[in-house]
C-alpha atoms as one frame of an Amber mdcrd trajectory, in Angstrom:
protein
-172.305 113.305-106.450-174.113 110.435-104.705-177.330 111.168-102.906-178.014
 110.127 -99.337-180.190 107.186-100.498-177.422 106.036-102.902-174.977 106.089
-100.002-177.318 103.888 -98.010-177.486 101.532-100.957-173.731 101.405-101.274
-173.405 100.692 -97.509-175.775  97.722 -97.715-174.237  96.306-100.854-170.703
  96.536 -99.667-171.574  95.280 -96.210-173.120  92.257 -97.872-170.158  91.774
-100.269-167.818  92.053 -97.268-169.801  89.283 -95.516-169.430  87.114 -98.683
-165.675  87.736 -98.708-165.389  86.716 -95.039-167.387  83.530 -95.548-165.418
  82.519 -98.712-162.076  83.292 -96.960-163.074  81.131 -93.978-164.157  78.274
 -96.302-160.815  78.459 -98.211-158.722  78.620 -95.005-160.730  76.384 -92.669
-162.898  74.243 -95.055-166.033  75.130 -93.096-169.001  77.358 -93.940-169.588
  79.693 -91.061-171.523  82.950 -90.716-168.570  85.232 -90.201-170.399  88.496
 -89.796-170.447  90.540 -86.640-174.230  90.450 -87.017-176.512  87.498 -87.313
-177.622  88.605 -90.770-175.479  88.580 -93.912-173.881  91.977 -93.392-170.446
  93.156 -92.176-170.881  96.877 -91.307-167.174  97.509 -91.152-166.903  96.711
 -94.856-169.816  99.003 -95.636-168.258 101.921 -93.672-164.821 101.169 -95.026
-165.877 101.229 -98.689-167.947 104.440 -98.193-164.838 106.135 -96.800-162.614
 104.796 -99.609-165.113 105.872-102.273-165.512 109.331-100.801-161.769 110.015
-100.594-160.198 107.893-103.298-162.772 107.654-106.158-161.687 111.058-107.561
-158.125 109.743-107.577-158.877 106.320-109.013-156.946 106.973-112.293-153.703
 107.014-110.328-153.124 103.350-109.431-150.323 103.987-106.898-152.240 106.615
-104.983-155.376 104.409-105.038-153.341 101.415-103.690-151.479 103.384-101.019
-154.504 105.389 -99.994-156.686 102.235 -99.836-154.082 100.431 -97.785-153.782
 103.357 -95.380-157.562 103.916 -94.950-158.486 100.252 -94.488-155.558  99.599
 -92.146-156.644 102.565 -90.080-160.178 101.327 -89.935-158.984  97.872 -88.904
-156.720  99.346 -86.226-159.222 101.740 -84.665-162.167  99.407 -85.268-160.417
  96.521 -83.438-159.388  98.839 -80.614-162.896 100.233 -80.154-164.530  96.831
 -80.261-162.128  95.561 -77.633-162.776  98.616 -75.359-166.578  98.220 -75.806
-166.865  94.497 -75.385-163.607  93.520 -73.702-163.023  90.967 -76.488-160.557
  90.906 -79.375-162.391  89.936 -82.525-159.326  89.354 -84.652-155.681  88.912
 -83.761-152.565  89.108 -85.934-150.130  88.441 -83.116-148.723  85.441 -85.008
-147.987  87.610 -88.089-144.610  89.350 -88.526-144.399  93.070 -87.682-147.904
  93.285 -86.309-149.036  96.234 -84.182-150.544  94.907 -80.971-152.228  92.175
 -82.999-154.684  94.675 -84.602-152.931  95.090 -87.947-150.026  93.607 -89.880
-148.258  94.276 -93.218-149.586  91.083 -94.840-153.218  92.085 -94.453-152.545
  95.812 -95.113-151.154  94.912 -98.559-154.109  92.664 -99.158-156.531  95.456
 -98.232-154.742  97.819-100.639-155.126  95.383-103.502-158.719  94.798-102.508
-159.518  98.531-102.584-158.033  98.926-106.086-160.121  96.017-107.288-163.285
  97.242-105.542-163.016 100.893-106.649-161.952 100.217-110.237-164.023  97.141
-111.067-166.644  96.212-108.400-167.949  99.767-107.879-168.877 100.041-111.565
-171.216  97.073-111.121-172.490  98.338-107.725-173.199 101.779-109.268-175.256
 100.153-112.068-177.169  98.071-109.490-177.959 101.194-107.507-179.161 103.017
-110.631-181.349 100.036-111.516-182.891 100.086-108.009-183.764 103.735-108.407
-185.109 103.144-111.910-187.489 100.448-110.582-188.368 102.583-107.533-187.170
  99.845-105.196-185.541 102.196-102.767-188.571 101.878-100.561-187.159  98.540
 -99.419-184.335 100.422 -97.646-186.706 101.102 -94.762-187.435  97.475 -93.777
-183.857  96.449 -94.497-182.374  99.059 -92.142-185.046  98.284 -89.533-183.899
  94.640 -89.590-180.311  95.824 -89.599-180.759  97.868 -86.353-182.787  95.105
 -84.694-179.995  92.653 -85.567-177.379  95.096 -84.310-179.187  95.565 -80.996
-179.748  91.774 -80.610-176.071  91.043 -81.392-174.821  93.608 -78.827-177.225
  92.156 -76.248-175.971  88.614 -76.995-172.364  89.710 -76.586-173.029  91.361
 -73.273-174.895  88.278 -72.009-172.010  86.119 -73.248-169.668  88.129 -71.040
-171.906  87.610 -68.057-172.251  83.906 -68.714-168.566  83.547 -69.064-167.941
  85.273 -65.758-170.578  83.030 -64.104-169.075  79.929 -65.711-165.568  80.858
 -64.516-166.888  81.547 -61.011-168.790  78.238 -60.806-165.716  76.310 -62.011
-163.582  77.854 -59.318-166.268  76.890 -56.747-166.273  73.316 -57.942-162.500
  73.231 -57.667-162.668  74.737 -54.176-165.290  72.218 -53.030-163.266  69.357
 -54.491-160.121  70.506 -52.714-162.111  71.007 -49.480-163.554  67.543 -49.741
-160.078  66.067 -50.104-158.858  68.099 -47.078-161.777  66.999 -45.000-161.159
  63.331 -45.666-157.397  63.565 -45.179-157.433  65.759 -42.038-160.271  63.917
 -40.297-158.651  60.550 -41.087-155.415  61.828 -39.545-157.298  63.274 -36.535
-159.023  59.857 -36.031-155.636  58.045 -36.213-154.282  60.440 -33.582-157.197
  59.631 -31.319-156.577  55.947 -31.783-152.951  56.300 -30.841-153.723  58.582
 -27.854-156.087  56.187 -26.099-157.267  52.654 -26.795-160.350  53.425 -24.866
-161.396  56.041 -27.497-160.620  53.896 -30.514-164.169  52.834 -31.265-165.600
  56.271 -30.496-162.927  58.012 -32.559-163.513  55.762 -35.547-167.284  56.186
 -35.358-167.051  59.916 -34.955-164.540  60.180 -37.808-166.579  58.089 -40.241
-169.815  59.940 -39.365-168.240  63.344 -39.810-166.455  62.335 -43.051-169.643
  60.841 -44.541-171.739  63.831 -43.599-169.214  66.391 -44.953-168.610  64.263
 -48.023-172.344  64.192 -48.757-172.663  67.937 -48.267-169.680  68.780 -50.492
-170.608  66.272 -53.184-174.079  67.728 -53.307-172.590  71.216 -53.732-170.246
  69.893 -56.430-173.034  68.209 -58.367-175.221  71.333 -58.110-172.339  73.449
 -59.566-171.626  70.856 -62.217-175.268  70.952 -63.355-175.111  74.726 -63.682
-171.826  74.582 -65.602-173.264  72.018 -67.997-176.289  74.168 -68.525-174.306
  77.320 -69.284-171.922  75.367 -71.514-174.776  73.848 -73.489-176.330  77.273
 -73.893-173.097  78.773 -75.182-172.663  76.057 -77.780-176.280  76.073 -78.868
-177.808  78.435 -81.498-175.321  77.916 -84.241-177.086  80.497 -86.405-178.008
  83.062 -83.741-176.634  83.951 -80.309-173.651  82.628 -78.418-172.919  79.564
 -80.460-172.742  81.549 -83.719-170.323  84.080 -82.249-168.051  81.331 -80.920
-168.131  79.521 -84.252-167.708  82.682 -86.303-164.700  83.959 -84.280-162.975
  80.846 -83.015-159.780  82.866 -82.404-161.574  85.647 -80.491-159.634  86.550
 -77.375-160.664  88.084 -74.061-159.241  91.564 -74.097-157.652  91.767 -70.653
-156.460  88.226 -70.361-155.573  87.548 -74.029-156.878  83.954 -73.744-158.891
  82.353 -76.523-162.658  82.717 -75.846-163.803  79.474 -77.515-161.058  77.464
 -75.873-161.825  79.055 -72.493-165.511  78.064 -72.766-164.572  74.490 -73.791
-162.008  74.263 -71.029-164.298  75.510 -68.263-167.213  73.269 -69.317-164.913
  70.213 -69.297-162.737  71.126 -66.290-164.917  69.479 -63.617-164.649  66.117
 -65.362-160.898  66.024 -64.498-161.444  66.947 -60.823-160.930  64.206 -58.241
-163.283  64.034 -55.304
């Protein structure tokens, strides 16, 4: 029977090993080394919780390969399903999406990865846990469990910082979207001002030759004044968009940039649009606007 301190050790070790698996998987699939954890540090809590659950329920049944496989597949798939749903409800973002996989359930889970999780649990429980158990015993033998305190302090600080970054990312994204709409509105308004005032000036010219000079002067003055006002507003919004875009792409190891790089396929929950693509699109949108 594992003690509470041993359980904490297991959580940290498997959270770290899960982070390693995510990084290696991303290297193999994408050819790029990226910190794939939910946190800034090298820990994936969902792997730690998942393995604790599997060990608690399936370790006594580990001699039966079929039960271990099916049970592991069911437990990990359930964690992935409810974990993905909870994260989306909390942060309004979808952290993984299997919508392109056959027979997926709302993009949260799919048979391909469920089978992979089942195989992974068999390997972890029957082989990896033997090594992890020995490591845990060695830690206790050397009285190193005292290091659990600073490690968990750092873990909770990282967790709080990551949640704060995600919430700020949401606010920045809303601000970015709002500014982009404003730029588009100012650009459209500028076009309308020029077109309508020019037409109004032409109508004045046609209406009376006496008012030709006055109409032209008034039209040019109004157009120039409104153009300057609107262009100033556009440039101001552009500057803010560039600042937010630069902030989002900065901090590759901590903050917004790391999250966007770690989860390039993350989607906004309500809209279903890709988060990274949305940020890139919004920060570049004003460059294509005509004014």
